[in-house]
N, C-alpha and C positions, 0 to 999 in steps of 0.2 A: 687736075681735080684733086683736092686734098682728101685724106681718108680719115681725118679728124671729123667727128660729129660736131654740129653745131651745138653751142651751149645755151641754155637758158638765159633770157634777158632780164629776168625779174631778180628783185634784190630780196635777201632772207630777212627774217625779223630783226636781226642784229645789225642790219644795214649793209652788210657784205653782198658782193655779187653771189648769185646762185651758181653753182659749178655743175650742176646736173646737166645731162644732155637734153636738149630739146627734143619735142616729139617731131616726128617725120613731118606732120602737117601744121606745124606751129612754132612760134618762136619762144614758147615756153615748155618747161618740163611738166611731168604728170602732176606734180604738187602745185604749180601755180597757173596751169592752163584754165582760163576761165571756163572753157567747154567741158572741163572734167569736174567741175565743182559738185555734182549731184553723185558722181561716182565717188568722189572723196568722201562726201557725207555719208553715203552708205557703207563704205570701207571703215570709218570711224565708228559708226553705229555697230557693224559686225564685229569690229575688234573689241569694243567695250563689251559687247555680249558675250565673246567667247573668250574673255581673258579667264586666266586661271583663278583669279580672285573671285569672279563672278561664278565660275563654275563650283568652286568650293563652297561659297555661300548657298547656291542652289542646292547643293548636295546635303546641306545641313537642314534646309527648309523642308517641313512636312510635305509630302507631295500634293496633298489637297489644297495647300495654300499658294502653290506655284500660280495657279491660274488667277489668284485673287491679286497676288502681286503683280502679275503682267497688267491686269486691267489697271491697277493704281499708277503703274508706270507709264502706261499709255495716257491715262487721265491727267498725269502732271505734265507731259508733253503738250496734250490738247490745251490744257490751262495756260501754260506759257505762251502757245501760239494764238490764244483767243478763240480756239474752236470749241472750247468747253467752258461754261459758266463757271466761275469759281464757287458759287454756292452749290452747284452740283458736284464738284470736286470734294468740297467740304463734307457734304453729306455722305459721299463714298467713302472718305477717310474715316468718318465717324463709324459708319457700319462695318467697315474692315476692322477697326479697333474693336468693336464689340464681338465681332466674329473670332477674332484672335483671343479675346479674353475667354470666351465660352470654350474654345478649343483647348486653350491652356488649362482652364480649370478641369476640363474633362480628363486631359492628360496626367494632370498632377494627381487627381483622384485615383485614376487607374494605377498609378505608380504607388500610391500609398496603400491600396489595396493589396497590391502584389508584395509590397514589403511587409505588410501585416501578416499576410498567408504565410511568407517565407519565415517570418519570425515565429509564428505559431507552430509551423512545422518542426523548426529547429528546436523550439522549446520541448516539444512532445518527443523528438529523438533523445534529447537530454535526460528527460524524465522517465524514458521508457515506456511512454504511452503509446 
C-alpha cells in the first residue's frame, strides 16, 4: 500500500489539475468537495468579516452606527437573495442616510463649540483676562 495520499480529482479555475490532497471520505479536497460548500461559504463570510481592513473600518465607525451598518449589510444580502423587498431596502437606506446626516451634524456642531470654546480661552489667556 502506498503512503502517498490520494489527490483531488477536480480541476482548478485555470484548467490545471488540483494538486491538493483529497479528503479521506471523498475524491475531492476541502476546496472542491461538494459536501463542504456550506463550510466554505461560512469560512469566506468569516474571513471577510474578520479581515484587517474590515476591522480598521469598524474601528473608525462611531460605535452607535455599527448596528445600523450591520442591519444594512444584512438587508443588502436579503435583497440580493430575494428575501427582502427592494422597496423596503430602499426605505432602510434612506432612513440610514437621514440618521447619518443628523449624527454628522451633531458631531460637527459639537466640534465647532469645542473649537470656539478653546479659541475663547486662548484669547482670554493672551489678553490677561
